[in-house]
ZAKOLFI-260875 format. One record per residue: residue number from 1; residue in three letters; x, y, z of N, C-alpha, C in turn. Coordinates in steps of 0.2 Angstrom, whole numbers. Example, Ala and Ser with C-alpha at 12.3 -4.5 7.8 and 13.67 -1.06 7.14 Angstrom:
 vexdren drendo  n_xx  n_yy  n_zz ca_xx ca_yy ca_zz  c_xx  c_yy  c_zz
       1    ALA    66   -28    39    62   -22    39    66   -16    39
       2    SER    64   -11    35    68    -5    36    64     0    39
END
This chain:
 vexdren drendo  n_xx  n_yy  n_zz ca_xx ca_yy ca_zz  c_xx  c_yy  c_zz
       1    MET     4    -5     0     0     0     0     4     7    -1
       2    LYS    10     6     3    15    12     4    17    14    -4
       3    GLY    18     9    -7    21    11   -14    16    13   -19
       4    ILE     9    11   -17     4    14   -22     2    22   -19
       5    LEU     3    22   -13     1    29   -11     7    34   -11
       6    ALA    12    31   -13    18    36   -15    16    40   -19
       7    ASN    12    39   -25    11    44   -29     4    43   -31
       8    PRO    -1    47   -29    -8    46   -30   -10    47   -37
       9    ILE    -6    51   -41    -9    53   -48    -7    47   -52
      10    THR    -1    45   -51    -1    38   -55    -5    32   -53
      11    CYS    -6    32   -47   -12    26   -44   -18    28   -48
      12    PHE   -20    35   -48   -27    36   -51   -27    34   -58
      13    LEU   -22    36   -62   -21    35   -69   -22    28   -70
      14    THR   -17    24   -66   -18    16   -67   -25    13   -66
      15    ILE   -28    15   -60   -35    14   -59   -40    15   -65
      16    ARG   -39    20   -67   -44    23   -73   -42    18   -80
      17    ALA   -36    17   -81   -34    12   -86   -37     6   -86
      18    GLU   -36     3   -79   -38    -4   -78   -46    -4   -77
      19    PHE   -49     0   -75   -56     0   -75   -60     6   -78
      20    PRO   -63     4   -83   -66    10   -87   -73    12   -84
      21    VAL   -71    16   -79   -77    20   -76   -76    27   -77
      22    SER   -81    30   -75   -81    37   -76   -77    42   -71
      23    ARG   -75    47   -73   -70    52   -69   -74    54   -62
      24    ILE   -81    55   -63   -84    57   -57   -84    50   -52
      25    MET   -85    45   -54   -84    39   -49   -77    38   -46
      26    LEU   -72    39   -50   -65    39   -48   -63    44   -43
      27    LEU   -67    50   -44   -65    56   -40   -63    55   -32
      28    PRO   -68    51   -29   -68    50   -22   -61    46   -20
      29    VAL   -59    41   -25   -54    37   -24   -48    41   -24
      30    PHE   -47    47   -29   -42    51   -29   -41    55   -24
      31    LEU   -47    58   -21   -47    62   -15   -44    58    -9
      32    MET   -46    52    -8   -44    48    -2   -36    46    -3
      33    LEU   -34    45   -10   -26    45   -10   -23    51    -8
      34    LEU   -26    57    -9   -22    63    -7   -22    64     0
      35    VAL   -28    61     4   -28    62    10   -23    57    14
      36    CYS   -23    52    12   -18    47    14   -11    48    13
      37    LEU    -9    52     8    -3    53     6     2    54    11
      38    PRO     0    60    15     5    61    21     6    56    27
      39    GLU     1    52    28     2    46    32     7    41    29
      40    ALA     7    41    22    11    36    19    18    39    19
      41    ARG    19    45    18    25    48    18    29    48    25
      42    ALA    24    49    31    27    48    37    29    41    39
      43    ALA    26    36    36    28    30    37    35    28    34
      44    ASP    36    32    28    43    31    24    49    35    29
      45    ASP    46    41    32    51    45    36    54    41    42
      46    THR    51    36    44    53    31    49    59    26    47
      47    LYS    61    26    40    65    22    38    73    27    39
      48    THR    78    23    40    84    27    40    86    28    34
      49    LYS    88    34    32    90    36    26    97    36    24
      50    ILE    99    33    19   107    33    17   107    36    10
      51    VAL   111    40     8   113    43     2   119    40    -1
      52    LEU   118    37    -7   124    33    -9   126    37   -16
      53    ILE   132    39   -16   134    43   -22   138    39   -27
      54    ALA   136    38   -32   140    34   -37   144    39   -42
      55    GLY   150    37   -43   155    42   -46   153    42   -53
      56    GLN   157    46   -57   157    46   -65   159    41   -68
      57    PRO   157    39   -74   160    33   -78   167    34   -78
      58    SER   170    28   -77   178    28   -76   180    21   -79
      59    HIS   186    20   -81   189    14   -83   186    10   -88
      60    PRO   189     4   -91   185     0   -95   179    -4   -93
      61    SER   174    -6   -97   169   -10   -95   170   -15   -90
      62    GLY   166   -15   -85   167   -20   -80   171   -18   -74
      63    GLN   174   -13   -75   178   -10   -70   176    -3   -67
      64    HIS   176    -2   -61   174     5   -59   166     6   -61
      65    GLU   162     1   -60   156     2   -64   151     5   -57
      66    PHE   153    11   -55   150    14   -49   142    15   -49
      67    ASN   139    17   -55   132    17   -56   129    10   -56
      68    ALA   131     5   -59   128    -1   -59   129    -4   -52
      69    GLY   135    -4   -49   135    -7   -41   131    -3   -37
      70    CYS   131     3   -37   126     6   -32   119     4   -33
      71    ILE   116     3   -39   110     1   -41   109    -6   -37
      72    LEU   114   -10   -37   113   -17   -35   113   -16   -27
      73    LEU   117   -13   -25   118   -12   -17   111    -9   -14
      74    ALA   109    -3   -18   102     0   -15    97    -5   -16
      75    ARG    97    -9   -21    91   -14   -23    91   -19   -17
      76    ALA    97   -21   -15    98   -26   -10    95   -23    -2
      77    LEU    97   -17    -1    94   -14     5    87   -12     5
      78    ASN    85    -8    -1    78    -7    -2    73   -12    -2
      79    GLU    75   -18    -6    70   -22    -8    70   -29    -5
      80    GLN    77   -31    -2    78   -38     0    80   -38     7
      81    SER    82   -33    11    85   -34    17    80   -35    23
      82    SER    74   -32    22    68   -32    27    70   -28    32
      83    LEU    75   -22    31    77   -18    36    73   -11    35
      84    PRO    72    -8    41    69    -1    39    74     4    37
      85    VAL    76     3    31    81     8    28    78    10    20
      86    HIS    81    16    19    79    19    12    85    21     9
      87    VAL    88    18     3    94    21     0    92    25    -6
      88    THR    95    31    -6    93    35   -11   100    36   -16
      89    VAL    99    34   -22   106    34   -27   106    40   -30
      90    VAL   113    44   -30   114    49   -33   120    48   -38
      91    HIS   117    48   -45   122    46   -51   127    51   -53
      92    ASN   132    48   -55   137    53   -58   140    58   -55
      93    GLY   142    57   -48   145    63   -45   140    66   -40
      94    TRP   143    72   -38   140    77   -33   134    78   -35
      95    PRO   128    78   -31   121    80   -32   121    87   -34
      96    ASN   117    89   -39   115    95   -41   111    99   -36
      97    ASP   107    95   -32   102    98   -26   105    94   -20
      98    GLU   108    98   -16   110    96   -10   105    95    -4
      99    SER    99    96    -6    93    95    -1    93    87    -2
     100    VAL    96    84    -5    95    76    -5    98    73     2
     101    PHE   103    77     5   106    76    11   101    77    18
     102    GLU    95    80    17    91    81    22    89    75    25
     103    ASN    90    74    32    88    68    36    92    62    34
     104    ALA    98    62    31   102    57    29   106    54    36
     105    LYS   106    49    37   110    47    43   117    44    40
     106    ALA   118    43    34   124    41    31   125    43    23
     107    VAL   132    45    22   133    46    15   138    41    13
     108    VAL   137    37     8   142    32     6   144    34    -2
     109    ILE   149    34    -2   153    36    -9   157    31   -12
     110    TYR   155    29   -19   158    24   -22   160    28   -29
     111    SER   167    28   -31   169    33   -35   176    33   -36
     112    ASP   178    37   -41   186    39   -42   187    44   -37
     113    GLY   194    45   -36   197    49   -31   200    55   -33
     114    ASN   205    58   -28   208    63   -30   204    68   -33
     115    ASP   206    72   -39   202    77   -42   195    76   -44
     116    ARG   194    69   -46   187    66   -48   183    64   -43
     117    HIS   185    66   -36   181    64   -30   175    68   -30
     118    PRO   169    65   -29   164    69   -29   164    74   -22
     119    THR   168    73   -17   169    78   -12   173    84   -13
     120    ASN   177    83   -19   182    88   -21   179    95   -23
     121    GLY   180    99   -18   176   107   -18   170   107   -14
     122    HIS   168   101   -10   162   101    -7   163    98     0
     123    GLU   170    99     2   172    97     9   169    99    15
     124    GLU   167   106    14   164   110    19   158   107    21
     125    LYS   153   105    15   147   102    16   147    95    20
     126    VAL   153    92    17   153    85    20   155    85    28
     127    ASP   159    89    29   162    92    36   156    94    40
     128    GLU   151    98    38   146   100    42   141    93    42
     129    LEU   141    89    37   136    83    38   139    80    44
     130    ALA   146    79    43   149    74    49   149    76    55
     131    ALA   149    83    56   149    86    62   143    85    66
     132    SER   137    84    61   130    83    65   129    76    66
     133    GLY   135    72    65   134    65    67   132    61    60
     134    VAL   132    63    55   130    59    49   136    54    48
     135    GLY   135    48    46   140    44    44   143    44    38
     136    ILE   150    43    37   153    44    30   156    37    28
     137    MET   155    35    23   158    28    21   160    29    13
     138    CYS   167    27    13   171    28     5   172    21     3
     139    MET   171    20    -4   174    14    -6   179    14   -12
     140    HIS   183     9   -12   188     9   -18   192    15   -20
     141    TYR   192    18   -25   196    24   -27   193    29   -22
     142    ALA   188    29   -20   185    35   -15   188    35   -10
     143    VAL   193    31    -8   197    31    -1   202    36    -3
     144    GLU   204    37   -10   211    41   -11   209    48   -12
     145    VAL   213    52    -8   213    60    -8   221    62    -7
     146    PRO   222    68    -9   230    70    -8   231    72    -1
     147    PRO   237    71     1   240    73     8   238    80     9
     148    GLY   237    82    16   236    90    17   228    91    19
     149    ASP   226    96    17   218    98    20   214    92    18
     150    ARG   214    90    11   209    84    10   210    78    13
     151    GLY   217    76    14   219    70    18   216    71    26
     152    ASN   217    77    28   216    78    36   209    77    36
     153    TYR   204    80    31   196    79    32   195    70    33
     154    PHE   198    67    28   197    60    28   199    57    34
     155    LYS   204    58    38   207    56    44   202    57    49
     156    ARG   198    63    48   193    64    53   186    61    52
     157    TRP   184    60    45   178    57    44   178    50    44
     158    ILE   184    47    41   184    39    41   190    36    44
     159    GLY   194    41    46   200    38    51   207    37    46
     160    GLY   206    39    40   212    37    36   211    38    29
     161    HIS   216    37    24   215    37    17   221    34    13
     162    TYR   220    33     6   226    30     2   229    37     0
     163    GLU   236    37     1   240    42     0   245    41    -7
     164    GLY   245    44   -12   249    42   -17   256    43   -16
     165    GLY   260    38   -18   267    38   -16   269    34   -10
     166    PHE   264    32    -6   265    30     1   260    23     1
     167    SER   255    24    -1   250    18    -1   251    15    -8
     168    CYS   248     8    -9   249     5   -16   243     1   -17
     169    ASN   242    -1   -24   235    -3   -26   237   -10   -31
     170    PRO   240   -15   -28   240   -21   -33   234   -25   -34
     171    HIS   234   -28   -39   227   -33   -40   230   -39   -37
     172    TRP   227   -41   -32   229   -49   -29   223   -52   -25
     173    THR   225   -58   -24   220   -63   -22   220   -63   -13
     174    ALA   216   -59   -10   216   -59    -4   212   -64     0
     175    PRO   215   -68     4   211   -73     9   209   -68    15
     176    LEU   202   -65    15   200   -60    20   198   -63    27
     177    ALA   201   -60    31   200   -62    38   195   -57    42
     178    PRO   189   -58    43   185   -52    47   187   -52    54
     179    ASN   186   -47    57   186   -46    64   180   -48    68
     180    SER   179   -53    70   173   -56    73   170   -52    79
     181    ASP   174   -47    82   172   -43    87   168   -37    85
     182    HIS   169   -35    78   165   -30    75   159   -31    72
     183    PRO   154   -28    73   146   -30    70   146   -29    62
     184    ILE   151   -26    60   151   -26    51   153   -33    50
     185    ALA   156   -37    53   158   -44    52   153   -49    53
     186    ASN   147   -47    56   141   -52    57   139   -55    51
     187    GLY   139   -62    52   137   -67    46   143   -67    41
     188    VAL   149   -65    42   154   -64    37   159   -69    39
     189    PRO   160   -75    36   165   -80    38   172   -77    34
     190    GLY   177   -80    34   183   -79    31   181   -81    23
     191    PHE   183   -76    18   182   -78    10   188   -75     7
     192    PRO   189   -78     2   194   -76    -3   191   -71    -9
     193    ALA   195   -66   -12   192   -62   -17   198   -59   -20
     194    ASN   198   -59   -27   204   -55   -31   200   -49   -32
     195    ASP   205   -43   -31   202   -36   -31   208   -32   -32
     196    GLU   208   -26   -34   213   -21   -32   213   -19   -26
     197    TRP   216   -23   -21   215   -21   -15   221   -16   -13
     198    TYR   219    -9   -11   224    -5    -9   226    -8    -2
     199    TYR   232    -5    -1   234    -6     7   239    -1     9
     200    ASN   241    -1    14   246     3    18   243    11    18
     201    MET   237    12    22   234    18    21   238    22    25
     202    ARG   236    29    25   239    34    29   233    36    34
     203    TRP   235    33    41   230    34    46   231    41    50
     204    ALA   226    42    53   226    47    59   231    45    63
     205    ASP   234    50    66   239    48    72   237    52    79
     206    PRO   235    48    83   235    41    84   230    38    80
     207    LYS   231    31    78   225    28    74   219    28    78
     208    THR   213    29    74   207    29    77   202    23    74
     209    ALA   205    20    69   201    15    65   201     9    68
     210    THR   197     5    68   196    -2    69   197    -7    63
     211    ASP   202   -11    63   201   -15    57   195   -20    57
     212    VAL   192   -20    51   187   -25    50   188   -31    45
     213    LEU   192   -29    40   194   -35    36   202   -34    35
     214    THR   205   -39    36   212   -39    35   215   -45    31
     215    SER   221   -44    27   224   -50    23   232   -49    23
     216    THR   235   -53    20   242   -53    20   245   -53    13
     217    PRO   247   -47     9   250   -48     3   256   -50     2
     218    THR   256   -55    -2   265   -58    -5   265   -57   -12
     219    ARG   271   -58   -14   273   -58   -21   268   -63   -25
     220    GLU   268   -69   -22   265   -74   -24   257   -73   -26
     221    LYS   254   -69   -22   247   -67   -22   246   -61   -28
     222    ILE   250   -58   -29   250   -51   -33   250   -54   -41
     223    ASN   245   -52   -44   244   -54   -52   245   -48   -56
     224    ARG   245   -41   -54   245   -35   -57   247   -30   -52
     225    TYR   253   -27   -55   255   -20   -51   252   -15   -55
     226    ILE   249   -10   -51   248    -3   -53   252     2   -51
     227    HIS   251     5   -45   256    10   -42   260     6   -37
     228    TRP   267     7   -37   271     2   -33   276     7   -29
     229    THR   276     6   -23   279    10   -18   284     7   -13
     230    PRO   290    11   -11   294     7    -7   290     5     0
     231    ALA   286    10     2   283     8     8   277     2     7
     232    GLY   275     1     1   270    -5     0   274   -11    -1
     233    GLU   281   -11    -3   285   -16    -4   287   -18     2
     234    LYS   288   -14     7   291   -15    13   285   -20    18
     235    GLU   279   -19    16   274   -21    20   272   -28    18
     236    LEU   275   -30    12   274   -37    10   275   -42    15
     237    GLY   270   -47    16   271   -51    22   268   -49    28
     238    ASN   266   -43    29   263   -41    35   255   -40    34
     239    ARG   252   -41    39   244   -41    38   242   -33    37
     240    GLN   238   -33    32   235   -26    30   228   -25    31
     241    THR   226   -19    33   219   -17    33   216   -15    26
     242    LEU   211   -19    25   207   -19    18   199   -16    20
     243    MET   197   -15    26   191   -12    27   192   -10    35
     244    TRP   190    -4    37   191    -2    43   185     3    45
     245    ALA   184     3    52   178     8    55   180    12    60
     246    VAL   177    17    60   179    22    66   173    25    69
     247    GLN   172    25    76   167    28    80   170    36    81
     248    ARG   166    40    78   170    47    79   167    51    85
     249    LYS   170    56    87   169    59    93   163    63    92
     250    ASP   161    65    86   155    69    85   148    64    85
     251    GLY   150    58    87   143    54    86   142    49    80
     252    GLY   145    52    74   145    49    69   150    43    68
     253    ARG   149    39    63   153    33    61   156    35    54
     254    GLY   163    31    53   166    31    46   168    24    45
     255    VAL   168    23    38   171    17    35   175    18    29
     256    GLY   181    14    28   184    14    23   184     7    19
     257    PHE   183     6    13   184    -1    10   188    -1     4
     258    THR   193    -4     3   198    -3    -3   196    -8    -9
     259    GLY   192   -12    -8   189   -17   -13   184   -13   -18
     260    GLY   182   -16   -23   176   -14   -27   179   -12   -34
     261    HIS   185   -14   -36   188   -13   -43   183   -16   -49
     262    TRP   182   -23   -47   179   -27   -52   172   -28   -50
     263    HIS   167   -27   -55   160   -26   -54   158   -34   -53
     264    ARG   161   -38   -56   160   -45   -54   159   -48   -46
     265    ASN   163   -44   -43   163   -46   -36   157   -44   -31
     266    TRP   153   -40   -34   147   -40   -31   142   -46   -30
     267    ALA   144   -51   -35   140   -57   -35   143   -62   -30
     268    ILE   149   -60   -26   152   -64   -21   147   -63   -15
     269    ASP   144   -67   -12   139   -66    -6   142   -63     0
     270    ASP   147   -65     2   151   -62     8   154   -56     7
     271    PHE   157   -55     0   159   -49    -2   153   -43    -2
     272    ARG   148   -45    -4   142   -40    -4   139   -39     2
     273    ARG   139   -45     7   136   -44    14   140   -39    19
     274    VAL   147   -40    17   151   -36    22   151   -28    21
     275    VAL   149   -27    14   147   -19    12   141   -17    14
     276    LEU   136   -21    14   129   -20    16   130   -19    22
     277    ASN   133   -23    27   133   -23    35   136   -16    36
     278    ALA   141   -13    32   145    -8    34   142    -2    32
     279    MET   137    -2    27   132     3    26   128     5    31
     280    ILE   125     0    34   120     1    39   122     3    45
     281    TRP   129     0    47   132     1    52   134     9    52
     282    THR   137    11    47   138    18    46   133    24    47
     283    ALA   127    20    46   120    24    47   117    24    54
     284    GLY   121    21    59   120    20    65   115    14    66
     285    MET   113    10    62   108     5    62   113    -1    65
     286    GLU   109    -6    69   111   -12    71   112   -17    66
     287    VAL   117   -20    65   119   -25    61   116   -31    63
     288    PRO   111   -35    58   108   -41    61   114   -46    63
     289    GLU   112   -51    67   117   -56    70   120   -60    64
     290    GLY   116   -61    59   117   -65    54   121   -62    47
     291    GLY   121   -55    48   122   -50    43   116   -49    38
     292    VAL   117   -43    35   111   -42    30   109   -46    25
     293    LYS   103   -47    25   100   -52    19   101   -49    12
     294    SER   103   -52     8   101   -51     1   101   -57    -4
     295    GLU    97   -56   -10    97   -61   -15   103   -62   -19
     296    PRO   105   -68   -21   110   -68   -25   110   -65   -31
     297    ILE   116   -62   -34   115   -59   -40   117   -63   -46
     298    THR   113   -63   -51   113   -67   -56   118   -63   -62
     299    GLU   121   -68   -67   125   -64   -72   121   -59   -76
     300    ALA   115   -61   -77   111   -56   -80   110   -49   -77
     301    GLN   109   -49   -70   109   -43   -66   116   -40   -65
     302    LEU   122   -44   -66   128   -40   -66   129   -36   -73
     303    ASN   126   -37   -78   126   -34   -84   121   -29   -85
     304    GLU   118   -27   -81   112   -22   -81   115   -16   -79
     305    ASN   113   -10   -82   115    -3   -80   122    -1   -81
     306    LEU   126    -4   -84   133    -3   -86   134     3   -89
     307    ASP   139     7   -87   140    13   -90   143    12   -98
     308    GLU   140    16  -103   142    15  -109   150    16  -110
     309    LYS   153    11  -113   160    12  -114   161    11  -122
     310    ARG   167    13  -125   169    12  -132   168     5  -133
     311    LYS   171     0  -129   170    -7  -130   168    -9  -124
     312    MET   162   -13  -124   158   -16  -119   160   -24  -118
     313    GLU   160   -26  -112   162   -32  -110   156   -35  -107
     314    HIS   156   -42  -109   151   -46  -105   154   -48   -98
     315    ILE   151   -46   -92   154   -48   -87   151   -56   -84
     316    SER   156   -59   -83   153   -66   -80   154   -67   -73
     317    LEU   150   -71   -69   151   -73   -63   157   -74   -60
     318    PRO   160   -72   -54   167   -74   -51   167   -81   -52
     319    SER   173   -83   -53   176   -90   -53   182   -92   -49
     320    ASP   184   -98   -49   190  -100   -46   196   -97   -50
     321    ALA   195   -96   -57   201   -94   -60   203   -86   -58
     322    ASP   197   -83   -56   199   -76   -54   204   -76   -48
     323    LEU   203   -82   -44   207   -82   -38   214   -85   -39
     324    ASN   214   -89   -45   222   -92   -45   225   -90   -51
     325    GLN   226   -84   -52   230   -80   -57   238   -81   -55
     326    PRO   241   -81   -60   249   -82   -61   251   -76   -58
     327    ALA   257   -76   -53   260   -70   -50   263   -66   -56
     328    ALA   262   -60   -55   265   -55   -60   273   -54   -58
     329    GLU   277   -52   -64   283   -50   -63   284   -44   -58
     330    PRO   288   -44   -54   290   -38   -50   291   -32   -54
     331    VAL   289   -26   -52   290   -20   -56   294   -15   -52
     332    GLU   296    -9   -56   301    -4   -53   294     0   -49
     333    TYR   297     4   -44   293     9   -41   290    14   -46
     334    ARG   283    15   -46   280    20   -49   273    22   -46
     335    TRP   272    28   -47   265    31   -46   265    38   -48
     336    PRO   259    40   -49   258    47   -52   262    52   -49
     337    GLY   266    56   -52   270    62   -49   276    59   -46
     338    LYS   278    53   -47   285    52   -45   290    55   -49
     339    LYS   295    57   -45   301    61   -48   305    55   -51
     340    PRO   309    57   -57   314    52   -59   320    51   -54
END
């Protein structure tokens, strides 16, 4: 009934199309819907609101599919979780109308970083939201901003960030170990996933973040090097933080998650579950003991809503082959802005 009452004009036109009766006979129905509309909206207002910002199109097809990925996550929470939550998706970067943030309990960003980060130029607005207790969560490239003022914001909002020339971002198969003491890990056993797992973050000092997912990179696990740094190489063989959470002094919460490069990984149930858990935790909600429920994602659904690219790729479901890729040859240190 809530969905029907959400738009009385649409409902009126639908009833009129299905039942060929006079306008006079349908007038009382239309008036009833108008009267009930505030009640329906009030019921929707009881749901926890999350604003999910999808970044602009980026990378080849099947990679950095921010819009399609956000649609899958929003559908899981809005339609499948049975939780009192509503996710509003903002596509292609920062919203044109900032009123979308009204009454939001969390802002989740899945996008490119640095100059293409949706918060670039809008830091004061995000800081205002955070200061009022709104949770902030950033995923994949969205954890990367330059050091300095923007990096300091991220240390305050989510506890740390990827720093070029210090952090690194190889593609590797990570056997992920969840922190069973944190509610984001509810219902999430250890699981493997191949992704562009960033590691060696630049943390607030002292570190405020709690590890949620960790794994240990080795040369044997890395199948592709992107930006490679001395600090990243030094950390080979040491356990690294791939998802973290912070309870801020302003009452809000922050989360960083470094995975999310490959769109196919949203079809891994535990990969998806830990992110859904993190989203509702960031919004101040209680994570169910068994984790957030969602339906399995099919191959057809993985190929819906993809950004238009010059060369489109069909995305297959994750497979064992993803996890067992041969080790890449080591590379020289390289990152954007590196001096010869």
